[in-house]
PAGUKE-726264 format. One line per field, with one value per residue (C-alpha): residue number from 1; residue in one letter; chain; x, y, z. Coordinates in Angstrom, 2 decimals, decimal comma. Each point is the difference from the previous one (the first is absolute). Layout:
<nunus>
i NUM / ...
aa a / ...
ch A / ...
u X / ...
v Y / ...
w Z / ...
</nunus>
This chain:
<nunus>
i 1 / 2 / 3 / 4 / 5 / 6 / 7 / 8 / 9 / 10 / 11 / 12 / 13 / 14 / 15 / 16 / 17 / 18 / 19 / 20 / 21 / 22 / 23 / 24 / 25 / 26 / 27 / 28 / 29 / 30 / 31 / 32 / 33 / 34 / 35 / 36 / 37 / 38 / 39 / 40 / 41 / 42 / 43 / 44 / 45 / 46 / 47 / 48 / 49 / 50 / 51 / 52 / 53 / 54 / 55 / 56 / 57 / 58 / 59 / 60 / 61 / 62 / 63 / 64 / 65 / 66 / 67 / 68 / 69 / 70 / 71 / 72 / 73 / 74 / 75 / 76 / 77 / 78 / 79 / 80 / 81 / 82 / 83 / 84 / 85 / 86 / 87 / 88 / 89 / 90 / 91 / 92 / 93 / 94 / 95 / 96 / 97 / 98 / 99 / 100 / 101 / 102 / 103 / 104 / 105 / 106 / 107 / 108 / 109 / 110 / 111 / 112 / 113 / 114 / 115 / 116 / 117 / 118 / 119 / 120 / 121 / 122 / 123 / 124 / 125 / 126 / 127 / 128 / 129 / 130 / 131 / 132 / 133 / 134 / 135 / 136 / 137 / 138 / 139 / 140 / 141 / 142 / 143 / 144 / 145 / 146 / 147 / 148 / 149 / 150 / 151 / 152 / 153 / 154 / 155 / 156 / 157 / 158 / 159 / 160 / 161 / 162 / 163 / 164 / 165 / 166 / 167 / 168 / 169 / 170 / 171 / 172 / 173 / 174 / 175 / 176 / 177 / 178 / 179 / 180 / 181 / 182 / 183 / 184 / 185 / 186 / 187 / 188 / 189 / 190 / 191 / 192 / 193 / 194 / 195 / 196 / 197 / 198 / 199 / 200 / 201 / 202 / 203 / 204 / 205 / 206 / 207 / 208 / 209 / 210 / 211 / 212 / 213 / 214 / 215 / 216 / 217 / 218 / 219 / 220 / 221 / 222 / 223 / 224 / 225 / 226 / 227 / 228 / 229 / 230 / 231 / 232 / 233 / 234 / 235 / 236 / 237 / 238 / 239 / 240 / 241 / 242 / 243 / 244 / 245 / 246 / 247 / 248 / 249 / 250 / 251 / 252 / 253 / 254 / 255 / 256 / 257 / 258 / 259 / 260 / 261 / 262 / 263 / 264 / 265 / 266 / 267 / 268 / 269 / 270 / 271 / 272 / 273
aa m / n / f / i / e / v / n / q / q / s / c / t / k / d / g / l / c / s / a / s / c / p / a / q / l / i / s / f / a / p / g / e / y / p / t / p / i / a / e / a / k / e / l / c / i / r / c / g / h / c / v / a / v / c / p / t / s / s / l / q / h / a / e / i / p / l / a / d / c / p / k / i / q / p / e / l / l / l / s / m / q / q / c / e / q / f / l / r / s / r / r / s / i / r / n / y / r / e / e / t / v / p / r / e / t / m / q / k / l / i / e / l / a / r / y / a / p / t / g / h / n / t / q / s / v / e / w / l / v / l / s / d / r / d / e / l / n / k / l / a / q / i / v / g / q / w / m / r / w / m / l / s / n / m / q / a / f / a / l / s / f / h / m / d / k / a / l / e / k / l / e / a / g / q / d / v / v / l / r / g / a / p / v / l / v / v / a / h / a / s / k / d / d / h / m / a / q / s / s / c / t / i / a / l / a / t / m / e / l / a / a / t / g / m / e / l / g / g / c / w / a / g / y / f / n / a / a / v / s / t / f / p / p / m / q / q / a / l / g / l / p / e / g / h / q / c / y / g / a / m / m / i / g / y / p / k / l / r / y / h / r / m / p / e / r / k / a / p / s / i / t / w / r
ch A / A / A / A / A / A / A / A / A / A / A / A / A / A / A / A / A / A / A / A / A / A / A / A / A / A / A / A / A / A / A / A / A / A / A / A / A / A / A / A / A / A / A / A / A / A / A / A / A / A / A / A / A / A / A / A / A / A / A / A / A / A / A / A / A / A / A / A / A / A / A / A / A / A / A / A / A / A / A / A / A / A / A / A / A / A / A / A / A / A / A / A / A / A / A / A / A / A / A / A / A / A / A / A / A / A / A / A / A / A / A / A / A / A / A / A / A / A / A / A / A / A / A / A / A / A / A / A / A / A / A / A / A / A / A / A / A / A / A / A / A / A / A / A / A / A / A / A / A / A / A / A / A / A / A / A / A / A / A / A / A / A / A / A / A / A / A / A / A / A / A / A / A / A / A / A / A / A / A / A / A / A / A / A / A / A / A / A / A / A / A / A / A / A / A / A / A / A / A / A / A / A / A / A / A / A / A / A / A / A / A / A / A / A / A / A / A / A / A / A / A / A / A / A / A / A / A / A / A / A / A / A / A / A / A / A / A / A / A / A / A / A / A / A / A / A / A / A / A / A / A / A / A / A / A / A / A / A / A / A / A / A / A / A / A / A / A / A / A / A / A / A / A
u 24,67 / -3,18 / -2,06 / -1,86 / 1,54 / -1,20 / 2,50 / -1,38 / 1,97 / -1,67 / -3,89 / -2,35 / -2,43 / -2,59 / -0,89 / -0,63 / 1,81 / -2,35 / -2,55 / 0,83 / 1,31 / -2,63 / 1,06 / 0,55 / 2,99 / 1,15 / -1,32 / -0,18 / -2,14 / -0,02 / 3,33 / 2,00 / 2,06 / -1,20 / 1,04 / 0,19 / -1,77 / 2,06 / -1,38 / 0,66 / 2,62 / -2,27 / -3,21 / 1,56 / -1,55 / 2,77 / -2,48 / 2,17 / -3,36 / 2,61 / 2,88 / -1,98 / -2,19 / 2,04 / 0,86 / 3,16 / 1,76 / 0,41 / -0,89 / 2,10 / -0,70 / 2,43 / -0,94 / -2,22 / 3,56 / -0,54 / 2,32 / -1,83 / -3,31 / 0,36 / -2,06 / -3,78 / 0,62 / -2,67 / 0,34 / -0,46 / -3,47 / -2,68 / -3,31 / -3,04 / -0,61 / 3,72 / -1,37 / -3,41 / 1,27 / 3,14 / -2,46 / -3,06 / 2,46 / 1,18 / -0,36 / 0,37 / 2,95 / -0,80 / 1,99 / 3,78 / 3,29 / 2,60 / 2,35 / 1,26 / 0,09 / 3,22 / 0,31 / 1,56 / -3,50 / -2,18 / 2,49 / -0,69 / -3,92 / -0,38 / 2,03 / -2,91 / -2,53 / 0,87 / -0,66 / -3,29 / -2,27 / 0,54 / -2,95 / 2,05 / 3,46 / 0,81 / 1,39 / -0,29 / -0,26 / 2,58 / 0,07 / 1,38 / 0,61 / 0,15 / 1,03 / 1,14 / -2,03 / 0,30 / -1,25 / -2,70 / -1,34 / -0,25 / -1,67 / -2,54 / -0,68 / 0,12 / -2,85 / -1,98 / -0,16 / -1,44 / -2,85 / -0,70 / -0,45 / -1,65 / -2,45 / -0,80 / 0,01 / -1,87 / -1,18 / -3,01 / 3,05 / 2,44 / -3,03 / -0,76 / 3,59 / 0,36 / 2,76 / -1,34 / 0,39 / 3,73 / 1,68 / -1,28 / 2,20 / 3,06 / -0,48 / 0,04 / 3,49 / -1,25 / 0,82 / -2,97 / 1,40 / 3,58 / -1,52 / 4,07 / 0,77 / 4,18 / -0,46 / -2,53 / 1,20 / -2,33 / -0,30 / 0,23 / 0,35 / -0,14 / -3,87 / 0,36 / 0,28 / -3,99 / 1,35 / 1,17 / -2,94 / -0,30 / 3,14 / 0,83 / -2,85 / 0,40 / 3,66 / -0,71 / -2,76 / 3,05 / 2,67 / -2,23 / -0,49 / 3,16 / 0,69 / -1,29 / 3,04 / 2,57 / -2,11 / -1,35 / -3,09 / -2,07 / -2,85 / -1,22 / 0,97 / -3,44 / -0,23 / 3,82 / -1,34 / -2,69 / 1,57 / 2,83 / -1,71 / -2,24 / 2,11 / 3,33 / 1,55 / 0,04 / 1,10 / 2,99 / 0,79 / 0,63 / 1,93 / -0,38 / 1,72 / -1,39 / -3,26 / -0,17 / -3,30 / -0,72 / -1,65 / -0,99 / 2,63 / 0,56 / 0,79 / 2,05 / 1,95 / -0,03 / -3,39 / -0,48 / -2,91 / -0,95 / -2,79 / -0,82 / -3,75 / -1,34 / -2,90 / -3,07 / -0,49 / -3,49 / -1,19 / 0,98 / -2,29 / 0,27 / -1,85 / 0,28 / -0,77
v 4,07 / -1,43 / -0,78 / 3,51 / 2,14 / 3,73 / 3,15 / 1,49 / 2,93 / 1,37 / -1,71 / 1,92 / -2,69 / 0,56 / -3,78 / 0,59 / -3,66 / -2,02 / 1,86 / -1,05 / -3,64 / -2,62 / -2,64 / 2,66 / -1,09 / 2,82 / 1,27 / 2,98 / 2,44 / 4,06 / 1,81 / -3,72 / -0,93 / -3,10 / -3,10 / -3,54 / -2,78 / -3,24 / -1,73 / 2,59 / -2,03 / -2,71 / 2,21 / 2,86 / 0,21 / 1,82 / 2,94 / 2,66 / 2,27 / 0,71 / 1,32 / 1,63 / 2,03 / 1,64 / 3,66 / -0,17 / -2,91 / -1,49 / -3,43 / -2,52 / -3,72 / -2,72 / -0,75 / 3,58 / 2,17 / 3,89 / 0,66 / -2,75 / 2,40 / 3,46 / 2,83 / 0,53 / 3,62 / 1,93 / 2,10 / -3,31 / -1,43 / 0,80 / 2,12 / -1,48 / 1,48 / -1,87 / -3,05 / -0,01 / 0,67 / -2,47 / -2,64 / 1,27 / -0,13 / -3,08 / -2,60 / -3,27 / 0,03 / -2,28 / 1,96 / -0,43 / 1,12 / -2,33 / 1,33 / -2,17 / 1,00 / -0,35 / -2,92 / 3,08 / 1,92 / -2,74 / -0,72 / 3,40 / -0,74 / -3,39 / 1,83 / 2,25 / -2,19 / -2,45 / 3,49 / -1,15 / -1,29 / -3,89 / -2,13 / -0,48 / 2,11 / -3,48 / 1,66 / -3,17 / 1,14 / -1,73 / 1,47 / -1,02 / 2,02 / -1,43 / 2,17 / -2,02 / 0,06 / -3,44 / -1,39 / 2,31 / -0,68 / -4,30 / 1,79 / 0,98 / -2,69 / -2,17 / 2,24 / -0,46 / -3,65 / 1,12 / 1,08 / -3,12 / -1,80 / 1,97 / 1,03 / -4,20 / -0,43 / 2,72 / 1,76 / 2,36 / 0,75 / 1,02 / 2,07 / 2,07 / 0,98 / 0,29 / -2,28 / -1,57 / 4,01 / -0,17 / -3,13 / 1,39 / 2,94 / -2,49 / -2,47 / 2,52 / 1,80 / 3,09 / -0,38 / 0,47 / -2,19 / 2,66 / 2,76 / -0,33 / 1,93 / -0,49 / -1,48 / -2,41 / 0,06 / -3,03 / 0,35 / -3,03 / -1,76 / -3,14 / -1,50 / -0,55 / 3,34 / 1,47 / 2,82 / 0,08 / 0,76 / 3,64 / 0,63 / -0,79 / 1,80 / 3,35 / 0,01 / -0,57 / 3,32 / 1,36 / -0,73 / 1,73 / 3,46 / 0,06 / -0,34 / 2,83 / 1,61 / -1,03 / 0,63 / -4,19 / -1,21 / -3,19 / -1,87 / -3,42 / -3,32 / -1,49 / -2,46 / -1,89 / 1,01 / -2,19 / -2,86 / -0,51 / -0,41 / -3,12 / -1,43 / -2,08 / 0,49 / 3,95 / -1,10 / -1,73 / 2,37 / 2,82 / -1,71 / 0,92 / -1,64 / -2,45 / 0,51 / 3,20 / 1,21 / 2,72 / 2,83 / 2,51 / 1,63 / 3,50 / 0,94 / 3,45 / 2,33 / 3,37 / 0,78 / 1,07 / 2,39 / 2,61 / 1,05 / 3,15 / -0,62 / -1,90 / -1,52 / -0,48 / -3,00 / -1,71 / 1,79 / -2,10 / -2,30 / 0,93 / -1,20 / 2,34 / -1,04
w 22,14 / 1,09 / -2,14 / 0,08 / 1,88 / 1,32 / 0,48 / 2,77 / -0,54 / -3,44 / 1,26 / 0,52 / 1,94 / -2,80 / -0,11 / -3,66 / -0,77 / 2,42 / -1,70 / -3,45 / 0,81 / -1,39 / 2,16 / 3,19 / 0,80 / 1,56 / 3,56 / 1,14 / 2,24 / -0,11 / 1,56 / -1,07 / -1,81 / -2,39 / 0,27 / -2,26 / 1,66 / 0,60 / -2,77 / -3,00 / -1,92 / 0,17 / -1,21 / -2,02 / -3,77 / -0,98 / -1,37 / 0,82 / 1,72 / 3,22 / -2,29 / -2,60 / 2,30 / 2,94 / -0,71 / 1,33 / -0,90 / 3,70 / -0,60 / -1,38 / -1,67 / -0,18 / -3,71 / -0,64 / -0,01 / -0,42 / -2,41 / -2,41 / 0,77 / -1,73 / 0,95 / -1,22 / -2,38 / 0,27 / -2,81 / -1,64 / 0,84 / -2,03 / -0,40 / 0,03 / -4,00 / -0,44 / 1,47 / -1,90 / -3,35 / 0,63 / 0,74 / -2,52 / -2,91 / 0,67 / -3,73 / 0,01 / -2,77 / -3,67 / -2,61 / 0,83 / -1,81 / -1,15 / 2,47 / 2,49 / 3,91 / 1,67 / 2,84 / 2,03 / -0,82 / 0,98 / 3,97 / 0,54 / -1,02 / 2,33 / 2,79 / -0,30 / 0,17 / 3,48 / 1,55 / -0,41 / 2,89 / 0,53 / 2,37 / 3,24 / -1,17 / -1,34 / -3,14 / -1,69 / -3,27 / -2,61 / -4,09 / -3,11 / -2,83 / -3,80 / -2,91 / -2,42 / -2,77 / -0,86 / 3,19 / 0,01 / -3,24 / 0,41 / 3,15 / -1,83 / -1,68 / 2,94 / 1,17 / -3,41 / 0,52 / 3,12 / -1,85 / -2,22 / 3,15 / 1,55 / -2,88 / -0,64 / 3,91 / 1,69 / -3,37 / 2,27 / 1,82 / -2,72 / -1,99 / 3,24 / -1,11 / -4,01 / 0,27 / -2,93 / -2,14 / 2,58 / -1,54 / -3,62 / 0,30 / 1,34 / -2,44 / -2,37 / 1,30 / 2,12 / 3,68 / 2,48 / 2,69 / 0,91 / -2,20 / -1,69 / 3,25 / 0,59 / 3,73 / 1,72 / 4,28 / 1,64 / 3,75 / 1,49 / 3,77 / 2,06 / -0,86 / 4,15 / 0,44 / 0,98 / -0,90 / -3,43 / -1,89 / 1,96 / 0,16 / -3,65 / -1,35 / 2,48 / -1,12 / -3,98 / 0,80 / 1,58 / -3,26 / -2,46 / 1,96 / 0,12 / -3,40 / -1,17 / 2,02 / -2,43 / -2,80 / 0,12 / -0,29 / 0,70 / -0,84 / 1,79 / -2,19 / 0,88 / -2,64 / 0,68 / 3,74 / -0,51 / -2,09 / 2,97 / 2,64 / -1,71 / -2,74 / 1,20 / -3,85 / 0,42 / 4,19 / -1,31 / -2,48 / 2,18 / 3,04 / 2,68 / 3,12 / 1,81 / 1,95 / -1,53 / -1,54 / -2,47 / 1,57 / -2,64 / -3,41 / -1,15 / -3,32 / 0,03 / -2,45 / -1,51 / -1,33 / -3,73 / 0,55 / 2,11 / 1,60 / 0,98 / 1,65 / 3,40 / -1,35 / 3,24 / 1,07 / 1,96 / 3,17 / 2,62 / 2,18 / 3,42 / 2,83 / 2,88 / 4,02
</nunus>
């Protein structure tokens, strides 16, 4: 088949595929069938908008088969009330049950996170999933080494993030770095990928939200991520592929505590024009 084909037997000539294409690769004139431009294959970012928007499934994309694109089920759409409670009830989980998270559960969670938007639809986020307790404890101790270096060399900055107090607790055996989480997920990508930072951040945020549907909870591993960004011993211990960089890390596990209310946040600062 051609890269993009339109079934003229079922196409209603509504032009929705043309209107939805972010790269404007499908020509359309009222009363005519939509037609891909000559450079469509070269310029297409494979976002799937053209396939997703067609109500009659008349558009065929060579790299996005209709069989791999399930229909949206209206009965599963969130109401405004459901959406509001879902987002407002999100909590950063720092207390976890001593229960392992099955690999197939983490696989499903990452499968969902990959649907997060990425710049130019690069889909370049890669994942490292760490669940060995000895390795996690070792990484937490390396973060402690980083804190000592920061307190000696960048004291004002380190104290502003209470690293002195955190280090005291860590040395006393309290895991204030990874909070005893059974899983640490690292999102990484090539250092040359200009979209990597935003892509990984959005993917991890999506993962945190998706975790609630699996009775899991997550929390951004702030100390860990800061250490791996600047501390060579942590970078060596993490062992990411050559040329890759960690752009974010998240603790994942089964929440130990249950929350019953949704605390208020500061009012948004908005400028209207």
